[in-house]
C-alpha positions as CSV (number, residue, x, y, z in Angstrom):
1,M,116.5,67.9,93.0
2,V,114.1,70.8,92.4
3,R,115.4,74.3,91.9
4,L,113.1,77.3,92.4
5,T,113.7,81.0,92.3
6,G,112.6,83.0,95.3
7,Y,112.9,86.3,93.5
8,R,109.7,88.3,94.2
9,R,107.9,85.1,95.4
10,T,105.9,84.5,98.5
11,T,105.6,81.3,100.5
12,A,102.4,80.4,98.7
13,D,104.0,81.1,95.3
14,L,106.9,78.8,96.1
15,L,104.6,76.0,97.3
16,H,102.6,76.3,94.1
17,D,105.8,76.4,92.0
18,L,107.0,73.3,93.8
19,F,103.7,71.5,93.2
20,H,103.7,72.3,89.5
21,T,107.3,71.3,89.1
22,V,106.8,67.9,90.6
23,Y,103.3,67.1,89.5
24,D,101.9,67.2,85.9
25,A,98.9,69.4,86.6
26,P,99.5,72.7,84.8
27,L,96.0,74.1,85.0
28,R,95.2,73.0,88.6
29,R,95.2,75.6,91.4
30,L,94.8,73.8,94.7
31,D,93.4,75.2,97.9
32,D,95.9,75.6,100.8
33,E,95.0,72.4,102.6
34,E,95.3,70.2,99.6
35,L,98.4,72.0,98.4
36,R,100.2,71.5,101.8
37,A,99.2,67.8,101.9
38,L,100.7,67.1,98.4
39,V,103.9,69.1,98.8
40,G,104.4,67.6,102.2
41,E,104.9,64.3,100.6
42,I,107.6,65.5,98.2
43,G,111.0,64.0,99.1
44,A,113.2,65.8,96.6
45,V,115.9,68.2,97.6
46,V,114.6,71.7,97.1
47,V,117.0,74.6,96.3
48,V,115.6,78.1,96.4
49,D,117.8,80.8,95.0
50,D,117.3,84.5,95.7
51,L,115.0,83.9,98.6
52,E,113.7,87.3,99.7
53,F,112.1,86.4,103.0
54,G,113.0,84.7,106.3
55,G,111.5,84.4,109.8
56,A,108.0,83.1,110.0
57,D,107.5,83.0,106.2
58,L,110.6,80.7,105.9
59,D,109.4,78.6,108.8
60,G,106.1,78.2,107.1
61,L,107.8,77.0,103.9
62,L,109.9,74.5,105.8
63,E,107.0,73.2,107.8
64,A,104.9,72.7,104.6
65,T,107.7,70.5,103.1
66,P,108.9,68.3,106.0
67,S,110.0,65.4,103.7
68,A,112.1,67.7,101.4
69,P,115.6,68.6,102.5
70,S,116.0,72.2,101.4
71,C,118.7,74.8,100.9
72,S,118.0,78.5,100.3
73,A,120.2,81.4,99.4
74,P,119.5,85.1,99.8
75,P,119.7,87.4,96.8
76,P,123.1,88.7,96.1
77,T,124.0,92.0,97.7
78,P,125.0,94.7,95.3
79,R,128.7,95.5,95.3
80,R,129.7,98.9,96.5
81,P,131.8,100.9,94.1
82,P,135.3,101.4,95.2
83,P,135.9,104.6,97.2
84,T,136.9,107.5,95.0
85,R,140.0,109.5,95.7
86,P,139.7,113.2,95.9
87,S,141.1,114.6,92.7
88,R,144.2,116.7,93.0
89,R,144.1,120.1,91.5
90,S,147.3,121.5,90.0
91,P,148.4,124.9,91.3
């Protein structure tokens, strides 16, 4: 299992993060074609927390990693403070 953070990350960032997590190549920056070929072979379960995008960007991430079952979660939504009661004024 590979766990990545989606916080402030693009599809390209996540693909590079996945590559560098699985392969021992810390100084290597691949072009898009080579990167997609290598991450497309990764069969690990990929969990992405705080994913900040969806739609076509998410589709692109999933298409680039067809061998990797994945799970993603959106960032937590801030809790709203409880409603305040109007203060009563004493006469």
